[in-house]
C-alpha positions in Angstrom: 153.4 67.3 52.4 150.6 69.1 52.3 148.2 66.7 51.1 149.6 64.1 53.6 149.3 66.5 56.6 145.6 67.5 55.3 145.0 63.4 55.7 146.3 62.8 58.9 144.2 66.1 60.2 141.1 64.8 58.3 141.4 61.3 59.7 142.1 62.2 63.1 139.0 65.0 62.9 136.5 62.3 61.8 137.8 60.2 64.4 136.9 62.8 67.0 133.3 63.5 66.0 132.4 59.4 65.8 133.4 59.5 69.2 131.3 62.7 70.7 128.6 61.7 68.9 128.5 57.5 68.9 126.9 56.9 72.2 124.1 59.6 72.1 123.5 58.0 68.3 124.0 54.4 70.3 120.8 55.9 72.8 119.2 57.4 70.3 118.8 53.8 68.5 117.8 52.0 71.4 114.8 54.2 72.0 113.7 53.8 68.5 113.7 50.2 68.9 111.4 50.1 71.9 109.1 53.3 70.8 108.7 51.1 67.1 107.8 47.5 69.6 105.5 49.6 71.9 104.1 52.2 69.7 103.8 50.7 66.4 103.2 53.3 63.3 99.5 51.3 62.5 97.9 52.7 66.0 98.0 56.2 65.1 95.7 56.1 61.9 92.9 56.7 63.8 93.5 59.9 65.0 94.5 62.0 61.7 91.1 60.8 60.0 89.1 64.7 60.1 90.2 68.0 58.9 90.6 69.8 62.3 93.1 71.0 64.3 92.7 68.2 66.8 94.2 65.9 64.2 96.7 68.4 62.8 98.1 68.6 66.0 98.3 64.5 67.0 100.0 63.8 63.5 102.8 66.3 64.1 102.7 65.5 68.5 103.1 61.6 66.9 105.4 62.5 64.1 108.0 63.9 66.2 109.5 61.3 68.0 109.3 58.8 64.8 112.4 58.0 63.0 111.6 58.8 60.3 113.8 60.7 56.9 111.9 62.9 54.5 112.5 59.6 52.1 111.0 57.3 54.9 108.6 59.1 55.4 106.5 60.0 52.4 105.3 56.3 52.1 104.5 55.9 55.5 102.6 59.5 55.5 100.7 58.9 52.2 99.9 55.7 52.9 97.7 56.8 55.7 96.2 59.5 53.4 95.2 56.9 51.3 93.7 55.0 54.1 92.0 57.8 55.1 93.7 60.8 56.7 93.3 64.7 56.0 95.4 66.2 53.9 95.6 68.4 57.0 97.1 65.7 59.1 98.9 64.1 56.6 101.1 67.3 55.8 101.4 67.8 59.0 102.8 64.6 59.5 105.1 65.2 56.6 106.3 68.8 58.1 107.3 67.3 61.3 108.5 64.2 61.5 111.7 64.4 59.3 113.0 67.3 61.4 113.5 65.1 64.4 113.2 61.6 66.1 114.4 60.4 69.7 117.4 59.3 67.8 118.2 63.0 66.4 117.5 64.1 69.9 120.4 62.6 71.5 122.6 63.3 68.8 121.4 66.5 68.9 122.3 67.3 72.3 125.6 65.6 72.3 127.0 67.9 69.4 125.0 70.9 70.0 123.7 70.9 73.6 120.5 71.1 75.2 118.9 74.7 73.3 119.3 72.8 70.5 117.7 69.9 71.7 115.1 71.4 73.2 114.6 73.9 70.3 114.7 71.1 67.2 111.4 69.4 68.8 109.4 72.4 69.4 110.3 74.0 66.0 109.0 70.5 64.5 105.9 70.7 66.6 104.8 74.1 65.7 105.5 73.8 61.8 103.8 70.7 61.8 100.5 72.3 63.6 100.9 75.5 61.3 101.4 73.2 58.1 98.1 71.4 58.8 96.1 74.2 59.7 96.7 75.8 56.8 96.2 72.9 54.7 93.1 72.3 56.5 92.4 76.3 55.4 93.4 76.8 52.2 92.8 72.8 50.7 88.6 72.3 50.6 89.6 68.9 48.6 88.2 65.9 50.7 91.1 63.3 51.3 90.7 60.1 49.2 88.3 57.4 50.7 89.6 54.3 52.4 91.4 51.2 50.2 91.5 53.1 47.0 92.5 49.9 45.7 89.0 48.4 45.5 89.9 45.1 43.5 93.1 44.4 45.4 92.6 41.0 47.6 94.9 41.4 50.5 96.2 38.2 51.8 94.4 37.8 55.3 95.5 34.2 55.5 99.1 35.1 55.7 98.6 38.6 58.4 96.8 35.9 60.2 99.4 33.6 61.0 100.0 33.2 64.7 104.3 32.3 64.0 105.2 35.2 62.1 105.4 38.1 64.5 104.9 41.6 62.6 106.7 45.0 63.0 103.2 46.4 62.8 99.9 45.7 63.9 97.7 47.1 61.2 97.9 47.2 57.3 98.0 51.4 57.0 101.1 51.5 58.8 104.2 52.3 56.7 106.4 49.6 58.4 107.7 46.1 57.1 105.0 43.6 55.9 107.3 41.3 56.0 107.7 38.9 59.5 110.3 40.2 61.9 112.5 38.0 63.6 111.0 36.1 65.7 111.6 36.4 69.7 111.0 38.5 72.7 110.3 42.4 72.3 114.0 42.8 73.3 115.1 40.6 69.9 112.5 43.2 67.9 113.8 45.8 68.9 117.4 45.7 68.6 116.7 44.0 64.9 114.5 47.1 64.0 116.9 49.6 65.6 120.4 48.2 64.7 119.5 46.4 61.3 116.6 48.2 59.9 116.7 52.2 61.2 120.4 51.9 61.0 120.7 50.6 57.6 118.0 53.5 56.9 119.9 56.3 57.8 123.5 54.9 56.9 124.6 56.5 53.9 123.2 59.6 54.6 124.9 59.6 58.4 128.1 58.5 56.6 128.0 61.4 54.1 127.1 64.1 57.0 129.9 62.7 58.9 132.5 62.9 55.9 130.8 66.7 54.8 131.2 67.7 58.7 135.0 66.6 59.0 135.8 68.4 55.3 134.0 71.9 56.0 136.5 71.8 59.4 139.3 70.5 58.0 139.4 72.3 54.8 137.3 75.8 55.6 139.6 78.6 57.5 137.8 80.1 60.7 136.9 82.9 59.7 134.9 81.9 56.1 131.2 82.1 57.4 131.7 85.0 60.0 132.1 87.0 57.1 128.1 86.9 56.9 127.7 87.6 60.4 125.5 90.5 60.6 123.5 89.9 57.6 120.3 88.7 59.4 117.6 87.6 56.8 120.4 87.4 54.5 122.4 84.9 55.6 119.4 82.6 57.3 118.3 83.0 53.5 121.5 81.6 51.8 121.6 78.7 54.1 117.7 78.0 53.5 118.4 78.1 49.5 121.4 75.5 49.9 119.2 73.5 52.5 115.7 73.0 50.2 116.9 70.8 47.4 119.4 68.9 49.3 118.5 65.5 50.9 120.4 64.7 54.6 118.9 62.9 57.3 117.8 64.6 60.7 120.9 62.9 62.7 123.4 63.3 59.6 122.7 66.9 60.0 123.8 67.5 63.5 127.8 67.1 62.6 127.7 69.5 59.9 125.7 71.9 61.7 128.4 71.8 64.8 131.1 72.7 62.1 129.1 75.7 60.6 128.2 77.2 64.4 132.3 76.3 64.7 133.2 78.4 61.8 130.9 81.4 62.2 127.3 80.6 61.1 124.8 82.2 63.6 122.7 80.0 65.6 119.8 80.7 63.5 121.1 80.0 60.7 122.4 76.6 62.0 118.6 75.9 63.1 117.3 76.8 59.5 119.9 74.1 57.7 118.8 71.5 61.0 115.1 72.0 59.6 115.3 72.9 55.9 117.7 69.8 55.1 115.5 66.9 56.9 112.8 68.2 55.8 112.9 69.0 52.0 114.3 67.5 48.8 113.4 67.3 45.4 111.9 63.4 45.4 109.9 64.7 48.0 108.4 67.8 46.9 108.0 65.4 43.6 105.9 62.5 45.3 103.8 64.9 47.5 102.7 66.7 44.8 102.0 64.1 42.4 100.0 62.8 45.1 98.3 65.2 47.4 97.7 68.4 44.7 99.9 71.3 44.1 98.1 73.3 47.4 99.2 71.0 49.5 103.4 71.1 48.4 102.9 74.7 47.8 101.7 74.9 51.9 104.0 72.1 52.9 106.9 74.3 51.4 105.5 77.5 52.4 105.6 76.2 56.3 108.9 75.0 56.4 110.5 78.1 54.4 108.2 80.3 56.3 109.1 78.6 59.8 112.8 78.2 59.4 113.3 81.8 58.5 110.8 82.9 61.4 112.4 80.3 63.7 115.9 81.6 62.7 115.3 84.8 63.1 113.8 84.3 67.1 116.7 82.4 67.6 119.2 84.8 67.1 117.4 87.8 68.7 116.1 85.6 72.0 118.9 82.9 72.2 122.7 84.2 73.0 125.3 83.0 70.9 127.2 82.3 73.6 124.8 80.1 75.6 125.0 78.0 72.0 128.8 78.0 72.0 129.3 77.2 75.5 126.9 74.8 75.4 128.0 73.0 72.2 130.9 70.3 72.1 133.7 71.9 71.2 134.7 70.3 67.9 138.6 71.1 68.8 138.2 71.1 72.2 141.2 69.5 74.2 138.7 67.5 76.8 137.8 69.4 79.6 134.5 70.0 78.3 133.7 66.0 77.7 130.9 64.6 79.3 131.8 61.0 78.8 134.7 59.6 79.8 137.0 58.6 76.7 136.4 54.6 76.6 133.0 54.9 76.7 133.6 57.4 73.6 135.7 55.0 71.7 133.6 51.5 72.7 130.7 53.2 71.2 132.4 54.2 68.0 133.4 50.8 67.2 130.0 49.2 68.1 128.4 52.0 65.7 130.9 51.1 63.2 130.6 47.0 63.4 126.6 47.3 63.6 126.8 49.3 60.4 128.5 46.8 58.6 127.2 43.5 60.2 123.7 45.4 59.5 124.9 45.9 55.9 125.8 42.3 55.5 123.3 40.8 57.4 120.4 42.7 55.8 121.9 41.0 52.0 121.6 37.7 53.6 118.3 37.8 55.2 116.7 38.5 51.7 119.3 36.4 49.8 118.3 33.6 52.1 114.8 34.6 51.4 114.8 34.2 47.6 117.4 31.9 46.4 114.9 29.1 46.6 112.0 30.3 44.9 110.9 31.2 41.1 110.0 34.9 41.0 109.3 37.6 39.1 112.2 39.9 38.8 110.8 43.8 38.2 113.0 46.9 38.3 111.4 49.6 40.6 113.7 52.5 41.0 113.3 55.7 43.9 113.2 53.1 46.7 115.8 54.3 49.4 115.0 52.8 53.0 113.4 50.6 54.4 109.7 52.0 54.5 109.8 52.7 50.8 110.2 48.8 50.5 107.6 48.2 53.3 105.4 50.4 50.5 106.4 48.4 47.4 105.7 45.3 49.2 102.3 46.2 50.7 100.4 47.9 48.0 101.8 45.2 45.5 100.7 42.1 48.0 96.9 43.4 47.7 97.1 43.1 43.6 94.9 40.0 43.3 97.1 36.9 42.0 100.0 38.2 43.9 101.1 35.7 46.8 104.4 37.2 47.8 106.6 40.3 47.3 110.5 40.9 48.0 111.4 44.9 47.8 115.5 45.0 47.8 116.2 49.0 48.0 120.3 48.3 47.1 119.3 46.8 43.7 116.4 48.6 43.0 114.4 45.1 42.2 111.6 43.9 43.4 111.2 40.1 43.4 107.5 38.9 42.8 105.4 35.1 43.3 102.2 34.4 41.9 100.0 32.7 39.8 98.7 35.5 37.8 100.5 38.3 37.5 99.7 41.3 35.5 102.4 44.2 35.1 100.2 46.9 33.6 98.4 47.0 37.3 101.9 46.7 38.9 103.0 49.7 37.1 99.8 51.4 37.9 100.3 50.9 41.3 103.5 51.6 41.5 103.2 54.8 39.4 100.9 55.9 42.1 102.4 55.4 44.9 105.6 57.8 43.9 108.4 55.1 42.5 109.2 54.3 39.1 108.5 51.2 37.4 111.1 50.2 34.6 109.7 47.3 33.3 110.5 43.1 33.7 114.1 41.9 34.6 115.3 39.0 31.9 
């Protein structure tokens, strides 16, 4: 009987969380799609080239609205670095970008209220600049010269085809090299937002909802209140738990909302919103291997120091009552709801439908592209999002003798077509960009 009651409570709470967050998440996805079309990532490269404070500011400012998680930002940031961006600008971009984005800003407002919706981009901006300036100051190494793969040949003929509207305008960007759907701006923005981006964050968004619901239902309401008044120690406990984990900026929101309702201080919740999306073991490994230990130490030090500092400032300067009054009440009776119930339910249905449709559509797209071609299949591990696929495809396409590349993060396979395929060169490139080459699939 108790298990049945728990399941009923769990499902009810999950539906409530979905209804509260879905409209704002969909709105954020729409803005993300428009941002992708009108401000392609390749355009930011020219602002990141010097080891100056201005480059750090540019990188942080341009990274904040981008809807990239910590796994997706790595290939984009490393691509900038390999094409001439300074280590300071690259670190600034890597620190600020995963903490927030247009999608998570709207979702944050829906679940946590305007104080956190304003705080998150400000904290991301400030910590990004600080990380860039510290890297410029402490790491004197020159940035990698442009085009480190001197023996690669880019298929410029393919890039020049006017009938293939790509999602980016520059080979240096971290987006897809494969053709985007033909059509007007609305079609391309919709495809990116509701197919590419939504599938990128789908896994961790679902995990975030499931964990938030579990915390809300399973833990007693006074569990985290035992840590209240612990000050720095409470913040450090949350920080220690957040750093090695991975959760995207949007997926972290429902968890933070439930933590606040269970008694965690606003400053500790902000620490989770910062460190959870910005750091994980895979990100740290790739960053250390690519740019060296010093930039990695600055990266970690900036996030840890910034999290503690802003967590304490939040607890000190912003009244807890203000935060709680602005939050959507997780167990409320509906009187605080900003949107009509029918819109919430419709948004939840649309969000779930988009997740399911995108899951099958992506696989159909890739199957259609590769089914009629005689391709060599390789096992490449470490791809977790569309930006990872793009990074692998783009860099392998530069190898002389390779004509086409199709990367699939879902199967960890890369299909290659070419007249002369050098597996040794492929392994070298894959390793250099931070992924694991596991050989040919028989």
